[in-house]
C-alpha positions, 0 to 999 in steps of 0.5 A: 167150407160151404158157399152161397150158391148162385148157379143152378140148384143148390144142395146142403152139402155144398151150399148154405140153403134155406130149408123151406120146411113149411113150404115143403110140408105144405107141398107134401100135404097136397101130394097126399091129397092127390092134388095136381099142382102147378107152380109157375114162377120166374127163373132163379127163384129156387123152384128146381131146388125146392122140388128136388128137396121135396122129392128127397123127402118123399123118397126118404120118409114117405115110402107109400109114394113113388116119386119120379122127376121129369124135365122138358127143357130140351124137348121143345122141338121134338116131334110128338112120337119122339117126345113120348119116347123120350119121356118114357126113357126118362121115367124108366131111368127114374124108376131105376134110380128110386129102386137103387136109392131104396135098396130095392130090386126090380121085379121080373114083371116090372122089367118085362113091362119096361122092356116091352112098352113103347110110348109114342102118344098120349093114349099109350102114356095113359095106359102105361101109367095105369099098368105101372103101380101094380108092378111097383112095391113097397120095401116093408109091404110088397102087397101094398101098391105105392102111389106115383107122384110125378114132377115135371120141371121146365114144362114150358119146353113141351112141344106145342103140338102135344100140349093140348092132348097131354093136358087132356090126358092128365085131366082124364087121369085126375078124374078117375077114382083116387084109389086107382089114379096113376099118377096119383099126384102131378106137379107142373113147374115152369115160367109161363102159366098154362094159359100163357103157353097159348096152345089153342086159345080155348079154355084150358083143359087143366082147370083141375090144377091146384096152384102152389106159390113159392114165395121169396125168402122172408126176413127170418129165412134170410137170417137163417141162411146167413146164420149158417155161414156165421156158425161155420166161419165165425164171421157175423153180420150186423143186424142192420145189414141183414135187414137192408139186404132183405129190404133191397132184394125183397128176399129174391133168392138169387139176389140174396145169395149173390149179395152174400157171396160178394160180402163173404168172398169177393170183398175180402173182409177179414173174417174177424170183422163184423160185416157192416153197412159200409161193406153192404154198400160196396157189395150193393154197388158192385151188384148194380154194376156187374152183368149176371144172368138174373139181371140180364133176364130182367132186362131182356124181359122188360124190353120184350114189349114197348108197353112195359116201359110206360107201365113200369114207370107208372108203377114207380112214379105215378101217384095213382099207381096201377091196380094189380089185375092179372086179367091185364095182359101187360101186368100178367106178363110182368108178373110172369117175368118176376118184375112186379108183384102185388103190394099190401095196398092192392097195387102193383109194385116193382119186386124190389129196389134193385130191380127198380134201379136196373129198370131205370138204368135200362130205359135211360138213354146211354147218353142224353146229350146234355151231360156237358151242361150239368155244371154251370160256368159260374158254379163248381168246376166238377162234382167235388165242388159239392163236397164240404172239407169235412166230407159232407154232401151239399145236397141243397146246392146239388139239387139247386144246380139240377133245377138250374140245369133243367132251366138251362137245357130248356126245350132240349130235354124233350129231345132226349132219345127214347124217353117218355116225356112224362118221366123225363124229369126222373130219368134226368135226375137219376142220370145226374145223381148217378154221375155225381156218385160215380165222380165222388165215390158215393153210393146210390140205391132206391127204396120202393115204399108203396105202389103209389109213386114212392121211389126214394133215392138214398145216397150214402157218403162217408157214413151219412145218408141223404134221402130224396123223394121224387114225384110228379105234380098232380095237385096242391093237396097231393104235393103237401101230402107228399111232404108228410109221407117223406117226414114219416119215412125220415123218422123210420130211417132216423134221418133229420133232413130230406129232399122232395123233388116234384116235376111239374108238367103243367102248361103254366108251371109254378117253380118253387123252392121252400123249406118246411119243419115237421117235428124237428125234421127238415124237408127241402122241396123243389117244384121243377118245370120240365115241359117247355115249348119248342121254338117256333122254327123247330115246329115249322119243320114238321110241315103242318104235321099234327103236334099238340098245342102247336101253331100248325095245329091251328092252321090244320084245323082251319083248313077244310080241304086236306093237302095231305094226299098220296103220291100216285098212280105210277113212278113217272108221275110221282117223280115229276113231283118228288125227286126222292119219293122214299125220303118224302115218305120218311118225313111224312110229307105224303101219307103214302105212295100208291102204284096202281095196277102194279100186279095182274089181278088175274095172277092174284086170283090164280095164286089165291086158288093155289093157296086154297088147294095147298091148304094154306088158307081155307076155302071161302066157299066152305061155310061149314069149315071148322077153321074159325081163325080170323087171320091166317099168315103165310110166311113168318112174322118178326112181330109174332116170333121176335121174342125167340130169335132162333125160332124166328130165323128158323121159321124165316128159312122155312118161308124162303124154302116155301117161296122158292116154289110157291109162285112157279108159273106166275110173276113173283109178287115179292120181286115186284115189291122189292123192284118197286121199292128200289125204283123209289129209292135212288142210290139205295140197295134194297135187300132182305133183312139179315143179321150180322152172320147173314141169317135172313129174315122172312122176305114177305108175308101173305096175310089173309083176314076174315070177317070181323078182323080189324086193326085199331089205331096203332103204329108198327116200329121195331124201334119205338114200339117193339124195341127189338134192340137185339135185331139188326133192323133196329139200326134204321131211323124210319120204318115203312110198310109195303102192301100189295092188294091181292083181294078186297073184302068187298068184291065190287071195285076198290076197298079200304085198306087203311086209314092213315092219320096225319099224326106221327107217334110220340109218347104224348100220343101213346095213352090215347092209343093204349086207352083206345080213345085216339079216334075221339082225340083226333076228332077233337084236335082236327087231325087230318087223315087219308083213306087208302082205297085199293083195287086188286093188284095195287101196291102202296107204301106208307110210314108206319110211325103215322098212326094208322088203322084198318077197318073190320072185314065185312062178309065172308070174303077175305081181305088178302095182302102181301106185306113187308116192313122196310127199314130206311135211314137217309144216310144208310146205303142199304134198305132192309126188307122183312116180314 
């Protein structure tokens, strides 16, 4: 008996398979037209299976074409010559395989070509393909030359060093006359698009591409898939099960097959029974609770960039939605990872409700610290108290209790860790209802209606479903329109009662509970305030650090003279004022610690000359240099390479090897930074950051900035910005930077290295950073700043959670620094340093 496949490519002998006849016909038609085709889509969307079936069709039915399949997955780290040797060997194997499938014998001329050819670069590859067609022949007409069709799977694995030349070669082949073109048609398949492969930041040489899309399964295709099982086994699916399965997965191939797998195999439903909605709800709950590769990939991808959370929550909960715009870097990446797609209204939407549920769960803190207060002292003892003797949920009372819980928690909802305040209401409601359904044995799923903040929660219990819609208060008009939208949805779900929860973040919110009747439909609405102010004694601990609308803000704006000054110029002076300088830095009591003349200016210049002679940076005197980069790094960077952990740690090892001899004959400037940090951190052990297996991070990095290079207001944080939960440095509460000035862009005296703002990053501040309006915001709110001016050889440390910026380099003289990041927690005996 066949099965529903969820591991790797599927085939019709062993698995139930969606035929995709129309898509295969479309693809083959493009091949016949000689197109060079690209398909970039997330993993587990059926790409490999599709092309395998398409190529089998070409082999069996289209003898005028000679198809060959390659796979670059294992070649990422191969040197160029071995890469080309490997793909030639793969092509030879493919030729032999196709001849065997077509019951043909290789000619002696073809064998000689294969035996004598050596391919070590793109030019040799092109010449080989030019010779090959004339030595291939068709079974029924040896005089006819077949057209070579090449498919390259896992194209993302191509070595970076060969990508540009490889694509240029394919472009040159494509531009030859079609009757002599070889390969005649090429298909490139991968996860990242060619522009995202970032080979040299120039215009893509592969602008001749024909983009092919492989859509998720339609409802008809899901019906076709499940009907194959019914025909073989005799067990049928209720029509509403097929419909909800497609709705919850949006036809995503892995999710469709996984739910079908659970329903037909793992739940042990008697084969004589029809698979019903109650069975689906059990399967759905199991899918949401389990670990599988598809959901693991989803979670890994949405955590790659700290900006993803805000974007995804805006898409899910914001009335305005987000316009689908692939020129936006964040949207483009989320599309690449298969997280979002384009809705019918032209707005972004989460691909399917299952992904939305998992996204909320992933960003939701494991514990919010308020769980013990879900139930009040004068209410039910547990969540079973909200179940009637007949088994119905008292949803009115359950939501009323949630509203009261928010009021009881007060300002503490603002202290829930790692949670955007704008969406704290939705996060807490999701956690609250999740604990409820777990306690009483109900099930919960989400429905995504449009791209405009319509995230409906559906709770099912004892055959009844309860629909809750959540929104954020925007205006009275939108509030009333939301009721109408919910009423329409209730009609479509054949339900007569719904619950409308609106979170009000206004400074003067208007709590509200009301009931409306629309055409015999009952809607119970709750407007819940969620953003209460902190008590004044909590604010006082911030020592006049800017917090919007705080009393300290008023005092800061009235003070003409800044009291926020760096600690300097040497250790002895600093310790007269601060008994634990690094702790004071962590609390933002001071903007920076500056150690003047820490390293010899002469040695700075000597090392710069060495870097230039070694070719590590370009010669500033060479005005005709073809190297136009505005930044050059000497060393490794977690920020740039952290998405590939193995690659980052390998590159870090190379940096250690380089630094072992790079400073020969000079005082080691890296040691200077570590020793200075130790002196500023009594009782702490300063060491290079490392993973649990002792794999070391890079010790430091030289950054060479040329004309126009600048950094706009931002923060640096593996915890708050990059959210690198899979790295050991994530454990630290605070992050600092250490910067040793090797050369100022302005050669006359001091140069501005940074502008530090007296404003710690928070979710409230992030929109001003993202929209590049922080400077205006800081001016309007009287936020102080500190300008750090350094001379060659000066070393400073600062708290990277303070919003900071670096002005643009002016002129041809580069700004050169040796920099590190630092992980620190007051109660941790170790301090980790990395680049």
